[in-house]
DRENBA-11394 format. One record per residue: chain; x, y, z of N, C-alpha, C, O in turn; residue number from 0; residue in one letter. Coordinates in pm, whole numbers. Example, Ala and Ser with C-alpha at 12.3 -4.5 7.8 and 13.67 -1.06 7.14 Angstrom:
2
REC  mol      nu      nv      nw     cau     cav     caw      cu      cv      cw      ou      ov      ow  seq  type
REC    A    1319    -569     780    1230    -450     780    1320    -330     780    1424    -332     846    0     a
REC    A    1285    -225     708    1367    -106     714    1290       3     787    1341     114     804    1     s
REM end
This chain:
187
REC  mol      nu      nv      nw     cau     cav     caw      cu      cv      cw      ou      ov      ow  seq  type
REC    A    4391    5395   27996    4255    5354   28022    4257    5207   28065    4325    5126   28003    0     m
REC    A    4184    5174   28169    4176    5038   28221    4038    4983   28188    3936    5045   28221    1     y
REC    A    4034    4866   28125    3908    4801   28091    3899    4672   28170    3989    4588   28163    2     v
REC    A    3793    4655   28244    3773    4534   28323    3690    4435   28242    3576    4465   28205    3     c
REC    A    3746    4320   28216    3675    4215   28144    3632    4111   28247    3715    4059   28321    4     v
REC    A    3501    4081   28253    3452    3990   28356    3471    3843   28319    3453    3756   28404    5     s
REC    A    3506    3815   28196    3532    3678   28158    3641    3675   28053    3666    3773   27983    6     f
REC    A    3704    3561   28044    3795    3536   27932    3808    3386   27915    3774    3308   28004    7     y
REC    A    3857    3347   27800    3876    3206   27767    4018    3183   27723    4083    3272   27667    8     s
REC    A    4067    3062   27748    4200    3022   27702    4193    2881   27646    4120    2796   27698    9     e
REC    A    4268    2857   27541    4283    2724   27485    4415    2666   27531    4514    2738   27542   10     f
REC    A    4417    2536   27559    4540    2471   27601    4647    2479   27491    4766    2488   27521   11     m
REC    A    4604    2476   27364    4702    2479   27255    4753    2621   27226    4842    2639   27143   12     h
REC    A    4696    2721   27294    4742    2860   27281    4763    2919   27420    4689    3009   27461   13     l
REC    A    4862    2869   27493    4881    2916   27631    4905    3067   27637    4974    3125   27553   14     p
REC    A    4847    3127   27738    4861    3269   27767    4793    3362   27666    4807    3483   27678   15     r
REC    A    4721    3309   27568    4643    3394   27478    4499    3394   27530    4433    3291   27536   16     k
REC    A    4452    3513   27568    4318    3525   27623    4220    3571   27516    4249    3662   27438   17     r
REC    A    4105    3507   27514    3996    3543   27424    3885    3605   27508    3846    3550   27611   18     f
REC    A    3835    3719   27465    3724    3783   27536    3600    3797   27447    3500    3856   27487   19     t
REC    A    3608    3742   27327    3498    3749   27231    3459    3607   27192    3542    3533   27138   20     d
REC    A    3335    3568   27219    3294    3430   27190    3293    3400   27041    3305    3284   27003   21     f
REC    A    3277    3500   26957    3288    3476   26812    3430    3431   26778    3449    3344   26693   22     a
REC    A    3529    3491   26842    3668    3451   26820    3694    3311   26876    3771    3235   26818   23     a
REC    A    3630    3278   26988    3643    3143   27044    3585    3041   26946    3646    2939   26918   24     v
REC    A    3466    3071   26895    3401    2981   26799    3489    2960   26676    3502    2849   26626   25     r
REC    A    3550    3070   26627    3638    3061   26511    3763    2979   26541    3809    2901   26457   26     q
REC    A    3818    2995   26661    3938    2918   26698    3905    2769   26709    3987    2686   26671   27     e
REC    A    3788    2736   26759    3747    2595   26764    3739    2539   26623    3787    2429   26597   28     i
REC    A    3680    2614   26532    3671    2571   26392    3809    2556   26330    3837    2458   26261   29     s
REC    A    3895    2655   26353    4030    2651   26297    4111    2533   26352    4181    2465   26277   30     d
REC    A    4101    2510   26483    4176    2399   26544    4123    2264   26496    4200    2170   26476   31     e
REC    A    3993    2255   26477    3935    2133   26421    3991    2107   26282    4028    1995   26249   32     t
REC    A    3996    2212   26200    4053    2199   26065    4200    2159   26070    4245    2077   25990   33     d
REC    A    4276    2217   26165    4417    2180   26177    4431    2032   26215    4520    1963   26166   34     r
REC    A    4344    1986   26301    4352    1848   26349    4305    1748   26245    4363    1641   26230   35     e
REC    A    4199    1782   26172    4139    1686   26079    4178    1712   25934    4137    1638   25844   36     t
REC    A    4257    1816   25910    4298    1845   25773    4184    1895   25686    4182    1870   25566   37     g
REC    A    4088    1964   25746    3973    2020   25675    3881    1915   25614    3796    1947   25530   38     r
REC    A    3895    1790   25656    3811    1684   25601    3677    1675   25674    3586    1605   25631   39     t
REC    A    3666    1747   25785    3550    1739   25873    3532    1598   25928    3422    1557   25965   40     k
REC    A    3643    1525   25932    3642    1391   25991    3630    1403   26142    3637    1513   26198   41     a
REC    A    3613    1291   26205    3603    1286   26351    3743    1264   26407    3819    1182   26358   42     i
REC    A    3775    1339   26512    3903    1324   26578    3879    1297   26725    3791    1357   26787   43     s
REC    A    3957    1207   26781    3946    1181   26925    4034    1275   27007    4036    1267   27129   44     s
REC    A    4107    1363   26939    4193    1459   27008    4105    1575   27057    4045    1644   26975   45     v
REC    A    4098    1595   27188    4011    1702   27239    4070    1841   27219    4192    1858   27211   46     p
REC    A    3982    1938   27211    4020    2079   27214    3986    2127   27355    3869    2129   27394   47     i
REC    A    4087    2165   27430    4066    2207   27569    4046    2358   27573    4133    2435   27532   48     h
REC    A    3930    2399   27622    3894    2540   27636    3857    2564   27781    3772    2494   27837   49     l
REC    A    3919    2663   27842    3885    2702   27979    3819    2838   27974    3867    2929   27907   50     s
REC    A    3708    2852   28046    3637    2979   28055    3646    3025   28200    3610    2952   28292   51     i
REC    A    3695    3145   28218    3711    3204   28350    3612    3318   28365    3613    3413   28287   52     y
REC    A    3527    3307   28467    3426    3410   28489    3372    3396   28631    3363    3285   28683   53     s
REC    A    3336    3507   28692    3271    3496   28823    3127    3446   28810    3062    3419   28911   54     p
REC    A    3077    3433   28687    2938    3396   28664    2918    3249   28626    2807    3210   28590   55     n
REC    A    3022    3168   28634    3008    3026   28599    3063    2940   28712    3149    2983   28788   56     v
REC    A    3011    2818   28721    3060    2724   28821    3182    2652   28767    3205    2648   28646   57     v
REC    A    3260    2595   28857    3377    2517   28818    3328    2380   28772    3285    2298   28853   58     n
REC    A    3334    2358   28643    3275    2239   28583    3349    2205   28455    3384    2294   28378   59     l
REC    A    3372    2078   28432    3432    2034   28305    3320    1982   28215    3247    1891   28252   60     a
REC    A    3307    2041   28098    3209    1998   27999    3284    1937   27882    3387    1990   27838   61     l
REC    A    3233    1827   27831    3294    1763   27715    3189    1757   27606    3088    1688   27619   62     i
REC    A    3212    1830   27499    3120    1834   27385    3160    1724   27288    3260    1735   27217   63     d
REC    A    3081    1619   27286    3111    1504   27201    3034    1515   27070    2929    1580   27065   64     l
REC    A    3084    1452   26965    3007    1453   26840    2876    1378   26859    2866    1285   26939   65     p
REC    A    2775    1420   26784    2646    1353   26792    2651    1215   26729    2730    1189   26637   66     g
REC    A    2567    1127   26780    2554     993   26722    2482    1008   26588    2374    1066   26582   67     l
REC    A    2543     957   26483    2491     981   26349    2449     853   26280    2487     742   26319   68     t
REC    A    2369     871   26178    2332     763   26088    2363     811   25947    2378     931   25924   69     k
REC    A    2371     718   25855    2392     756   25716    2537     792   25684    2564     847   25578   70     g
REC    A    2628     761   25774    2771     783   25751    2838     648   25729    2776     543   25747   71     q
REC    A    2963     653   25691    3039     529   25678    3036     456   25812    3045     519   25917   72     a
REC    A    3025     324   25809    3014     244   25931    3129     271   26027    3110     271   26149   73     e
REC    A    3249     293   25973    3364     319   26061    3346     449   26138    3385     457   26255   74     s
REC    A    3287     551   26076    3263     678   26146    3159     658   26256    3177     707   26367   75     i
REC    A    3052     587   26225    2947     561   26324    3007     487   26444    2979     522   26558   76     v
REC    A    3088     385   26418    3151     309   26526    3250     394   26604    3254     387   26727   77     e
REC    A    3330     475   26535    3427     562   26603    3356     658   26698    3400     677   26812   78     d
REC    A    3247     718   26651    3173     813   26735    3112     741   26855    3123     789   26968   79     i
REC    A    3048     627   26831    2986     555   26943    3090     512   27045    3066     522   27165   80     e
REC    A    3205     463   26999    3311     423   27092    3363     542   27171    3390     531   27291   81     n
REC    A    3378     657   27105    3424     777   27174    3323     819   27280    3360     849   27394   82     m
REC    A    3195     822   27244    3090     860   27338    3088     764   27456    3086     807   27572   83     v
REC    A    3088     635   27428    3086     536   27536    3207     550   27629    3195     533   27750   84     r
REC    A    3323     581   27571    3443     598   27652    3428     704   27759    3491     696   27865   85     g
REC    A    3343     803   27734    3319     907   27834    3200     873   27923    3211     880   28045   86     f
REC    A    3087     836   27863    2965     824   27944    2960     698   28029    2876     688   28118   87     i
REC    A    3048     602   28005    3053     484   28091    3120     514   28225    3108     435   28319   88     e
REC    A    3189     625   28235    3254     663   28361    3145     698   28463    3056     778   28432   89     k
REC    A    3150     640   28583    3042     660   28679    3028     804   28730    2924     839   28784   90     p
REC    A    3131     886   28714    3120    1025   28760    3078    1120   28648    3078    1241   28667   91     n
REC    A    3042    1065   28534    3000    1146   28419    2850    1173   28426    2771    1082   28446   92     c
REC    A    2813    1299   28410    2672    1336   28396    2644    1342   28246    2715    1409   28172   93     i
REC    A    2541    1271   28204    2510    1258   28062    2400    1357   28024    2297    1365   28090   94     i
REC    A    2423    1430   27917    2318    1512   27857    2278    1442   27728    2348    1453   27627   95     m
REC    A    2166    1371   27732    2117    1299   27614    2031    1396   27534    1917    1425   27570   96     a
REC    A    2087    1446   27426    2023    1551   27347    1954    1489   27226    2016    1417   27148   97     i
REC    A    1825    1520   27214    1746    1466   27104    1655    1575   27049    1605    1658   27124   98     s
REC    A    1634    1576   26917    1541    1674   26860    1396    1636   26892    1359    1519   26881   99     p
REC    A    1316    1733   26931    1177    1708   26966    1092    1674   26845     984    1616   26859  100     a
REC    A    1140    1708   26726    1061    1681   26606    1089    1543   26548    1053    1515   26433  101     n
REC    A    1154    1456   26626    1174    1316   26588    1128    1227   26702    1124    1271   26818  102     q
REC    A    1094    1104   26671    1043    1011   26771    1153     974   26870    1259     923   26831  103     d
REC    A    1128     999   26998    1228     968   27101    1256     819   27111    1363     779   27156  104     l
REC    A    1162     737   27069    1183     592   27074    1298     549   26983    1355     441   27002  105     a
REC    A    1333     632   26886    1443     598   26795    1568     680   26824    1663     678   26745  106     t
REC    A    1570     751   26935    1684     837   26969    1805     755   27012    1799     683   27112  107     s
REC    A    1913     766   26937    2037     697   26974    2093     750   27106    2150     674   27184  108     d
REC    A    2076     880   27131    2127     938   27255    2057     877   27376    2122     845   27476  109     a
REC    A    1926     861   27367    1851     800   27477    1887     652   27489    1905     601   27599  110     i
REC    A    1897     585   27376    1929     441   27376    2062     415   27446    2070     331   27536  111     k
REC    A    2166     485   27406    2299     460   27462    2307     505   27608    2375     441   27688  112     i
REC    A    2239     614   27643    2242     657   27783    2168     557   27871    2210     533   27985  113     s
REC    A    2060     499   27821    1988     396   27899    2072     270   27916    2061     201   28018  114     c
REC    A    2155     240   27818    2242     122   27829    2346     139   27940    2374      45   28014  115     e
REC    A    2403     258   27952    2508     279   28052    2454     333   28184    2522     325   28287  116     v
REC    A    2333     389   28183    2271     445   28303    2124     403   28305    2035     487   28288  117     d
REC    A    2097     273   28327    1960     223   28312    1858     286   28407    1739     289   28375  118     p
REC    A    1901     336   28522    1808     400   28615    1795     550   28590    1715     616   28655  119     k
REC    A    1872     603   28495    1863     746   28464    1915     835   28575    1875     951   28584  120     g
REC    A    2003     783   28659    2053     859   28774    2155     965   28735    2178    1059   28811  121     e
REC    A    2216     950   28617    2320    1044   28574    2282    1114   28444    2364    1183   28384  122     r
REC    A    2158    1096   28401    2120    1143   28268    2019    1257   28276    1918    1249   28346  123     t
REC    A    2049    1363   28203    1955    1471   28179    1910    1459   28034    1993    1446   27944  124     f
REC    A    1781    1463   28010    1730    1463   27874    1711    1606   27827    1653    1688   27898  125     g
REC    A    1759    1636   27709    1746    1770   27652    1674    1758   27518    1718    1685   27429  126     v
REC    A    1562    1829   27505    1487    1830   27379    1515    1960   27305    1487    2069   27355  127     l
REC    A    1570    1947   27187    1595    2063   27102    1485    2072   26996    1405    1980   26982  128     t
REC    A    1483    2181   26925    1392    2200   26810    1244    2189   26848    1162    2147   26767  129     k
REC    A    1212    2227   26969    1071    2224   27011     988    2314   26922     871    2286   26895  130     i
REC    A    1048    2422   26877     977    2516   26790     956    2462   26649     882    2522   26571  131     d
REC    A    1018    2350   26615    1006    2294   26480     915    2171   26476     909    2102   26374  132     l
REC    A     845    2144   26585     754    2029   26585     637    2057   26492     598    2172   26470  133     m
REC    A     581    1949   26436     465    1963   26348     350    2029   26422     333    2009   26542  134     d
REC    A     272    2109   26348     157    2175   26408      63    2071   26466      36    1968   26403  135     q
REC    A      13    2097   26585     -77    2004   26651      -6    1904   26741     -71    1826   26810  136     g
REC    A     127    1905   26739     203    1818   26828     276    1904   26929     296    2024   26908  137     t
REC    A     316    1842   27038     394    1915   27138     479    1816   27217     470    1695   27198  138     n
REC    A     561    1870   27303     653    1787   27381     612    1778   27527     691    1735   27611  139     a
REC    A     489    1819   27558     447    1824   27697     457    1687   27764     505    1678   27877  140     v
REC    A     413    1581   27695     418    1448   27758     561    1406   27792     584    1341   27893  141     d
REC    A     655    1444   27706     796    1410   27732     849    1495   27847     912    1443   27939  142     i
REC    A     824    1625   27840     874    1715   27944     813    1683   28080     873    1712   28184  143     l
REC    A     694    1624   28080     629    1588   28206     657    1445   28249     600    1398   28347  144     e
REC    A     744    1374   28177     793    1247   28227     753    1120   28155     766    1013   28214  145     g
REC    A     704    1126   28031     670    1002   27961     792     911   27949     781     790   27966  146     r
REC    A     907     969   27920    1033     896   27920    1102     933   28050    1172    1034   28058  147     y
REC    A    1084     851   28150    1124     884   28287    1275     881   28305    1342     783   28273  148     r
REC    A    1326     991   28358    1464    1002   28404    1457    1053   28547    1352    1100   28591  149     l
REC    A    1566    1045   28621    1567    1096   28758    1554    1248   28761    1505    1304   28859  150     q
REC    A    1598    1313   28655    1594    1459   28648    1492    1500   28544    1466    1425   28450  151     f
REC    A    1433    1618   28558    1336    1662   28458    1401    1685   28322    1519    1719   28312  152     p
REC    A    1322    1666   28219    1367    1697   28084    1379    1848   28069    1310    1924   28138  153     w
REC    A    1466    1890   27981    1488    2032   27956    1456    2058   27809    1512    1992   27721  154     i
REC    A    1368    2151   27783    1335    2188   27646    1407    2316   27608    1413    2410   27687  155     g
REC    A    1461    2320   27487    1533    2439   27441    1493    2473   27297    1454    2387   27218  156     v
REC    A    1503    2601   27268    1486    2651   27132    1619    2716   27096    1652    2823   27147  157     v
REC    A    1693    2653   27009    1826    2704   26971    1817    2798   26852    1712    2812   26788  158     n
REC    A    1927    2862   26825    1935    2943   26704    1932    2851   26583    1989    2741   26585  159     r
REC    A    1865    2895   26479    1864    2819   26354    1991    2853   26275    2064    2945   26310  160     s
REC    A    2015    2777   26170    2130    2809   26085    2114    2948   26025    2213    3021   26010  161     q
REC    A    1991    2985   25991    1966    3120   25938    2002    3226   26043    2059    3329   26009  162     a
REC    A    1968    3200   26170    2004    3293   26277    2156    3307   26289    2208    3417   26304  163     d
REC    A    2225    3195   26281    2371    3198   26290    2429    3275   26172    2519    3357   26189  164     i
REC    A    2376    3249   26053    2423    3321   25934    2398    3471   25945    2476    3551   25892  165     n
REC    A    2289    3509   26013    2256    3651   26032    2324    3710   26155    2301    3826   26189  166     k
REC    A    2408    3631   26221    2481    3673   26342    2388    3713   26456    2417    3807   26530  167     s
REC    A    2276    3642   26470    2188    3666   26584    2265    3624   26709    2309    3510   26721  168     v
REC    A    2280    3717   26803    2361    3687   26921    2282    3603   27023    2160    3589   27012  169     d
REC    A    2354    3550   27120    2294    3461   27218    2191    3532   27306    2093    3470   27349  170     m
REC    A    2211    3659   27333    2115    3733   27415    1981    3741   27344    1877    3718   27404  171     i
REC    A    1984    3774   27215    1861    3780   27136    1798    3641   27123    1676    3627   27128  172     a
REC    A    1881    3539   27107    1829    3403   27095    1762    3358   27225    1656    3296   27221  173     a
REC    A    1822    3389   27338    1762    3353   27467    1630    3427   27488    1534    3371   27540  174     r
REC    A    1626    3555   27447    1503    3633   27459    1392    3568   27375    1278    3554   27420  175     r
REC    A    1426    3528   27252    1328    3464   27165    1283    3329   27223    1166    3293   27212  176     r
REC    A    1375    3255   27285    1340    3128   27347    1241    3151   27462    1141    3080   27472  177     e
REC    A    1268    3249   27547    1176    3280   27658    1038    3318   27604     936    3273   27657  178     r
REC    A    1036    3401   27499     909    3442   27440     834    3321   27383     712    3311   27396  179     e
REC    A     907    3231   27320     843    3112   27264     773    3033   27374     656    2997   27359  180     y
REC    A     844    3005   27483     784    2925   27591     674    3002   27663     576    2942   27708  181     f
REC    A     687    3133   27675     583    3213   27741     455    3215   27658     345    3221   27714  182     a
REC    A     467    3210   27526     351    3220   27438     302    3085   27387     203    3079   27314  183     n
REC    A     370    2978   27423     329    2845   27379     200    2806   27449     187    2826   27570  184     s
REC    A     103    2751   27375     -25    2719   27438     -16    2612   27546    -100    2608   27636  185     p
REC    A      83    2525   27540      94    2420   27642     187    2465   27748     212    2392   27844  186     e
REM end
């Protein structure tokens, strides 16, 4: 029997091993992170290289950096900021400044640092997460319509919650719920 798989993934640290299940990819990322950091959940500057092969994706390199944090040891905060700056200061880097919609954008470290390295917003996309978790009576319309001006439009997303992940809600169901949320949102 011949089975045609339209996509597969490979990790640089596991040459010639193909992954066709994204749950297995997610687990391998977690396992490799643990191997690199010794299960301390510390920050490592050693990248995990994952290649995804599919006729449905463009040829693009994405770098998933740790989020800018507060409330951690000062050395961790500095390490993360230095790592982020090391990538986003490159002029060919497209920045995705991701901020939760249920927090004030004026205090967003992602927006602050992206404005420092890209003051005209020519390389920055703003992404608002947690739109569904905003306080009742508030919305993100002013932001999505350009209150914080970037060259590109802001993108609003509704991600899976931790409860969804724990219940193994798949990405197809999550995307369907996101579409329904935006279709039924009063704004």
